[in-house]
N, C-alpha and C positions, 0 to 999 in steps of 0.2 A: 321567646327563643332567641338567643344572642346569635350574630352574625357567625362565630365560629361554629356553633351547633348546626346552624342552617347549612354551612358548607360540608360538614360532616354528613349530614343526611344526603346531600347530594352525591357525595361519594360512596355512600354504602353499596348501591350496585356495583360501583368500580371495584370496592374493595373486597366484595364477595367473588367477583368475577377473576379477580387477580390472586386469589386464595387467601385473604385476610379472614380472620373470624369475626363472628357478628359482634363480639364484645369489644372489638378494639374501640377506643373511646378517643384516640387522637388521631386527627386526619394526617399528622405528619408521617405517621407510620406507613402511610400510602406511598410516600416517596421510596421507602426502602423495600416495600412489597413489589413496587414496580420492577425492581431490578431482579429479585428473587421469587416472584410468585410461579404459578404453575404456566408453563409456556404454551401449552395447548389451548388453555382457558384465555390466556393473554391475546393469542392470535385472533380467536373470536371477539375479545373484548374490544380490540382497536378497530376491527371492521365495523363492529357497532358503533362505536363512540364516533368515528368519523361521520357518521350520518346524523348524530344526535346531539353533538356539542357544537355551539356556533362557534365561528373562527375566532370571534373575540371574546370568548369564554376564557376565565383565568385557569382552566384545566386543559386548555388545548396544548401548551408546551409540554404538558406531561404526557399527552396522548403522542407527541412527536417524539419525545425522548424514550418513553416506554416502547414505542413501535421501533425505533432504532436499537434500543436493547435487544429486542427479541430477532429483529433482522442480523444484528452482529452474532449472536448466539447461533444462528442459522447459517452462518457464513455468507449471508446476503450483503456483503460488505459495502458495495457501491451504492444499494438502496439506503443502507444504513449512512451513509456519508451525506447523501442527500437530505434525510430526515434531520439530522443533527444540523444541517446548515440552516434548515427551515426554523428549527428550534432557537438557533443562535440569532437569527433575525429578529424573533419575538423577544427574548431574555434580554437582549443587549441594545434594543431600539430605546431610543428617547421617550419614545411615546409609547412604551409597553403598557399594557393593561394588568399587570401582575401587582398585586397588593404587597406592601411593604413586608408584611410579616411573612408572606410565603415566597418573595422574592429571593431570599438568600438560600433557601432550601431547595427550590427549583434550579438555581444557580449550581449549587453543590451537585446534584443529580446530574445536570448537564457535564460538567467537568468529570464526574466519574465514568459516565458512559463513553464521553469523547476519548478519554486517556485509555480505556480499555480497548476501543476501537483502534485508535492510532498505534498502540502496542503491538498489535497483531502484524504490522506491516511496514512501521517506520522505524523501530528500533532506536529511538531518539531519546537523548536524556532531557530533552525538552518536556517529557511527560512528568517530571519529578516535580517541577515547580507548579505545574497545573494541579497535580494531586494535592499538594500541600496547601494551595489556594481553596481547592474545593472542600477539603477538610475543615478550614477555618470558617466555612459559611454554615456547615450543619450543626445543630444542637443535639441531633439523635446519637446517642452513645453507641447503639450498636452501627450505625452509619460510619461515625467516625473510625470504629474498628475495621469496617470494610476498607475506608481509605488508607488506614495503617497497613492492612494486607497488601493491597496494590502497591504502596510504596515499598515494602519490604521485597516484593517480588521484583520490581523495576531495579532497586538498588542492587540486588543480587546479580540480575542479568546484565545490567549495564554498567555498573561501578565494581562489580565482584565481590561484593559484601558476603559475608558467611552465611551458611544456610541456617546457622542458629538463630539470626535475626527473623527469618521466615517463621521458624518453629515457634518462636515466643509469642507470635501474633496468632499462629494456628492454635495453640493452647487455649488463647483467650477466646477465639471463636468457638471452640468446643465448649467452653464454659458458658458462652452466652446461647449455645445450642444452634448456632449459625451453620448448620451441617453442610449445606451447599458450599459455602466458602470455605469451610475446614477441609472437605472432600478436595476441591480445587487446590486448596493450600498443600496438602500433602502431596499431590501429584506434581505441582510445580516445583517443589522441594526435591522431589525425586530427579526431575529434569536438570535442575541446577547441580545436584549432586553428580549426575551422569557427566555433565559437561566439566565437571571437577576430577572426573575419572575416579570417582569415590562409588563404585558400584555397590558395594555392600550397603551404604545408607541409602542409596537409590532404590534397591529392592525392599528395604525395610519400609520406606515412605509409600512405596507402591501397595505395599500389602495393607498398611493403614487406610489409604485412600480407597481401595476395594473394599476393606471391612465397612467402612461408612457408606460406600455407594449401594452395596448389596443390602445392607440392614435398612437403609432408607429408600430402597427401590429406585435409586437415581439412574435410570437405564442410559441416559445421553453420557454421564459420568463414567459409566462402566466402560462403555466403549472407547472413550478418550483415554481411559486409564489402560485399558488393554492395547490399544495402539501404542501409547508411549512405552509401556512395558516392552511389547513388540520391537520397537526400534532400540531400546537400550539392550536388549539382548543381541540385536543385530550389530551393535557397535562393539560388542565384545567378540563378534565373529561366530556367534552362536546361531547359525543360520537356520537349523532345523527347529530349535526352540523358538525362534522368533516366528518362523513360518506358523508353528503350533499356535502361537499367541494370537497372530492375525487372523487365522480361521476360527477362533472363538467369536469373532466379530460379526454380528448378523445386522446389516443396515436396516433400518425401519423406513421403507419407502423410497421412491426413485431418486430424491433428492436429499436425502440424509446427509448433512453436512460432514459426516465422518467418512463418506465415499472418497472424495478426492484425496484426502491424506493417507487414507488407507491403501489406494490404488498407487501412489506415489512410493510408499514404503514398499508395497508388493513389487513395483518395478525396480526399486534399488536391490531388492532381494534377489529377483530374477537375473540382474545384471551381475551380481556377485557370484552367481551360478553359471555365468556365461551363456544363459538363455536370453540373447539379444530380442528374439522374436516375442517371448513373454513379457519382456521389458516394455516393448513399444505398445504390445496389447493392453497392459495395465494402465500406460500413461494415457493412453488414448480414452480409456474408460474414466480416468480421472478427469481428463479435459471436458468429456462430455457432460458431467454433472458440474464440474466448477464454472464453465462457462454459462450454464443456466443460471447458476446462483450469483455469477458476477462477482466472484470472490476474488478481491484485490490481492491477497497474499498468495494465491495459487495460480491463477491463469497465466501471467507472463512467465513465471518459472517454469512452468508445465511446457510451454511452448518452447521455451528456451532449452529445454533437457531434450525435448523431442527432435529439434533442430540440429543439436550437437551429435546425437545417436546418427542422424541420417548424413550428416556431413563427415565424421570422423570415422563411423563403422561401415556404413553403406556407400560411402563416397557419392551420395545422389544429392548434388548441389540443388537442383531444382526442387526436390521435396523439402530439403532443409531450408531454402529460401521460403518455401511456403509457410512453414512453421514459425520461423523467424518473423516474417511479415505479419502473421496473425499475432504474436506476441507484441511486435512493435505498434500495431494498431491499438491493442487494449493499453499498453502502457502510456502511449500518447493521449489516449482519450481520458484516462485516470490523471494524467498530468494537467490537462486542460481543467479539470475540477479541482485544481490544487494540491494534488496528491504526488509528493515528491518523487522524481525520477532518481531512485537509488535502489542498490540491491539488484534482484532481478529485473526489475523494470529497465534501469540503465543499461543492464547487461545484453537484455535482449534487442534494446535498440542499438546498441554498438554491434551485436552480431550481425543483425540485418544490414546494416551499412558495410560491414566488413565483408560479407558474402557478396553483395553487389559488385564489390572491387574485384572480389576473388573470380568471380564468374566472367566478368566483363574485361577484366585486365585493369591493373592500376592505372588510374585516370592521370595521375601526375607523377611520373618517375622521379626518382631522386636528382637525375640529371637536369630535370625540366628547371626551366626559369620562370614558371608560372606564378610562384609564390615569391619571388625576388623583391617584389614591390614591398613586402610587408616587413623587411629588415630594419629593425630600430624603431618601428611604429607602436604606438599603444593599440591595445586590443579593439577599443572603439573605433578608432581610424581605420583598423584593418577591416571590420565588418562594415563600416560606412562605404569604404572604397569597393568592396566586394558586392554590397547590395546595389551601389551606384552602376557598376559594370553589369551586373544582372539586368537590372532594369534597362539600361542602354542596349544591351544586346536583344533583348526581346522586343524592344520598340522597333527594331529593325523588321522583325517578323509581324508583329501586332502593334499598330500604332494607336490602336483605341485601347484605353486603360482597363475597360471592363473585359475586352477580349484578352488581354495581357493576363489580368487575374484569372480568368478562367483557364486559360492555357496553364498557368502555374498552380492551379487547383487551391487558389486561396480567395479569402472573401475581398471583394473590390475595396471595402472600407480600409483592410490592413494594407493593401498596396497604397492606397491614398495617403495612410498614415506614415507610411515609409518614405513616401515621396516628399511630403511636408518636411519631414524630419530632416532629408537630406537637403532641400532647399534652404533651411533655416542655417545649416552648418555650411552653406556655400558651395555645395555640388550643382552644377548647371545640367539640368535634365533636358533630354531632347523634346522638341515642339512636336504637335501633332504631325506636322509634315516636314520631315528632315530635309535640311538645305544643304548638308554636307555630310560625308562618310564619318561614322563613328570613329572615336579614337582608337588607335591600334595598341591597346593594351595588353600587357602580358597575360590577362586572364581570358582574352578572347577564344583562344583554342580551348580553354578549360570550360568556357560556357557553350562552346559547340559540342564539346564530348558529353554535355550533361542535358542538352537542350530538351529532352523529352520526359523529364522527371519534375515534380513538384517543388514549389518553393520550399515546404518544409524538408523534403528530402535533401534537397541540393544544399541547404544550410546545415543539415546534419552531417552530410559528407563533407562539405568544406571545412566545418570546424575540426572534425577529427583529422582530416588530411593536414591541414596548416598547423595544427598543434603538433603533430607528428614531424612535420618539417622544422618547426621552431625549436621543438625540444632538441632535435639534432644540431640545429644551427648554433643554439647558445649552449653547446657542450652539455647537454643532458643535466644542466644545472637550473632546477626548479626556483631557487631564490632568485637567480639572474633573470629568469623568464619573468617572474612575478613584478621584478622592477621595471623590466623594459616595457611590459604590457600594460602595466599600472593596474594590475590585478591583485587580489589579496592572494597570499600562500596557499591558504585552503581550497582557494578556487583552482589554482594551479595543480593543485594535488588531484582534485576531482577531475580536472580535464585530462590529466596524464595517468590517471589510474589504469587505463586499459593498457598502457604501454609498459607499465611497470609491475602489474601484479596478475596473478592467476586468477580469472574469476571464480568466484564462489557460488553455489546455486543449490537448490532443493536441499536443505539441511532440515527435515522434518522433526518435530518432537517424537 
């Protein structure tokens, strides 16, 4: 028995559990089955495999990627993110134990699942080169077609390519009898058509998607299609028709991934009917499930939406602050694991900072000279001076660094790193026992006004307020700001976005 056949025999129980046929003769097919097998069986499979497959077994990265795929489908996005990180450590380690012949296929599957995961909440063009790279690794025709499908969807969403490009791939998927992807493809073509205001095509594609889903008994896909169809009707202001479509959806279980997006849509529908109480009720139901799932695309935006309702409609700033703070906490936790602060995540961070200022009054009125020190300085120097003055201020109260770190709710190691950086750049830090009063800097009163908040919070507030100050100081000229601050123009665009744009949020499919 050759090694290839031996490995196939090892995989037979996995293939059966994932939904493959006993007659499958090539273990490469497992890589594709991993992504499109029976979800219920797959969940049981991964629970079993974690107890049976050794950590150094060549199948382990497949377990990590496969589980990440199921977690993504289930909207358990944060857990998915961690599984993919573990898989990457195995696949791209110099000492990885994958055999040469399987390395490329495993890498292809990793890129496929990674980009599907990222596309849910990043909406970044960077997924396209990763998809093309992933396609180049696989030798499986049907898997290459799956990559073509993902490429066509992202080109339409991110680069405004034509829907016909999606349909040409969907037709090939039907020829290969890859019905799951074909069904999803028709739904995505409908969503793209809706965004292009081509409602006639959108409804036609929804009909095709539902036809496949009902024929193949894809219950999860049926609910997703009905939800997207309902939102399309809502977009045309056909509110009663939209509600009828939403009411067709029956979640299966307490944590069905359709629940958050369904209740988000019902909240929008209630608000359109001036039923603010119903709107809040639906959003609270969405949050109850999305927080249990730890769903990256949903949680920050849902808290942001509720915060805005309480701030603008009920004028209840305490309740609004509560929801903004919850969204802020989730956004910052995601950011600490490498998930970018964009979209709803940066919006809820800014909303939380804004409402703190709104409730407690502006910390630095325009007439204040607190930020005068920053005129003409590059951004790096401004941040260094701020950190230096912040440490000097708190040293007056807490002369022990560990106590200071605790006061600022930051790791002591982070404080030590900041202190070392400042010393290397020539800033003189106070000794343990101060021999002379601290310098009377223009930021002294600012520090006093913010003395009871964390390092993270005061840095967020300071950056927002000084950017506002400098934006006015430099005549609302972003190019000039970029030159003086020695930052890239895209960075200035990001930092001033809140000042120049109306926040967008909660635009479900």
